[in-house]
N, C-alpha and C positions, 0 to 999 in steps of 0.2 A: 642199654642199660635198662638196670629195673629202678622203680621207684627210689629205692632204699640211698643210691647212687645217685641223685640226680642236682643239678645248678643251684635247686633250692634249699635241699638240704647242705651242701656244699657251703655255701654262701652261710646260713643257719650255723654251720658249724666254726665258720670264720668268726663271723659275730661271737660264738659261745667262746671260741679262745682268747678273746680279744678282753671280753670281760675278764677274764679268769689270771691274764697277764696282768690287768688294772688292779687285782685285789692287793691290797696292803695289810700288813697285821702288825700290831703293833705289840712290841715286847717288851712287859712291865718292867722285869728284871734291870732293862736296859736302859727302858724308855725310849726305845728307838724302832722307827718303823721299818720291817721287812717286806720286800719287793719279791718278785722271783728273781729279776738278777741277782738279788743277794743267794738267790740258794741254788741257782741253774747250772745244768753242767754246757760249760761253753767250749769248747774244745777247740773253735783257732783265736778265743781272745779271753785265756784262762783269767790273768791278772784284774781285769779292770768289764768286764761285760756288761752291755746294754743290754738292754731286750732284745733285739733284733739277733745278738748273739747266740740267745739261748738256744738249745735242740730241745725242740718241741717238736715229735715223732708224731707225722698227720699228713694224711692224705692231703693236706690241703699245701703243703709244701712243697709239693710240685708245681705252685702255682708260687713261690712266694710270698708264702700268704698274705697274697692282694687279693682285694674284691676284683680289681681292674683287668690284671692278667686271668684270672678265671672267668669273666665276662665276654672277653674277645673274641671275634671274630675274625676272619680272612677272607676272600676269594680265595680258590686255588684249581688250579690244574693240571692234569695228569696227563695231558697231552691231547685226549680226545674229548673229556668232556670236565665241564667246570662244577667245583660247588663249592661249599663253604666248609672252613678247618673250624672246630672249634673245642670246648674244654675235653669232651670225647677225646682226637686227636691228640691232642696233648698226654693226657691221660694214657692211654693206650700206650704211645711211644715211650712214655715215662718209664712206665712199669717194667718195659723190656729193657729201656736203654737206661737206668739211674745216672749215672755219673756223665750224660752229656749235660753240655755248657749248649746246647740250643737243639733242639729238636728241626726234624725234618719237612713238618707242617708251616706252611706258608706264615704262621703265627711267629715264630722263630724263638719260642721261649725255651729258658733253660729249664733243665730238670732239677738246679742243682736247689740246695734248700734254702732259706732267707740265710740263714744263720755261715751258709758256702759248701757245707758237706752234702755226703749224698742224703 
């Protein structure tokens, strides 16, 4: 992986997404605050979406927008040698199998997004 796709860049992207998701806007005509959950596409909970129900397309969704998942590592063996599985392995697996509920690495993370979709 190049410097454009590094753990630091993905962590920064997660932080930026969290900041954007926290933005509120006051609508003067109704004197009401509007947030992302008020205007987002939430295919699995359209009637009363919470922030986690919003379909936000991002590479970080392969980690359910969770910094802990992104930072995870696990010892893994292929039967001959030991190694460490990390975000690289999970990302490669999910790009090839985006509908998987559990990757085949020792991390055993889902590839499904935080909102429940692929």
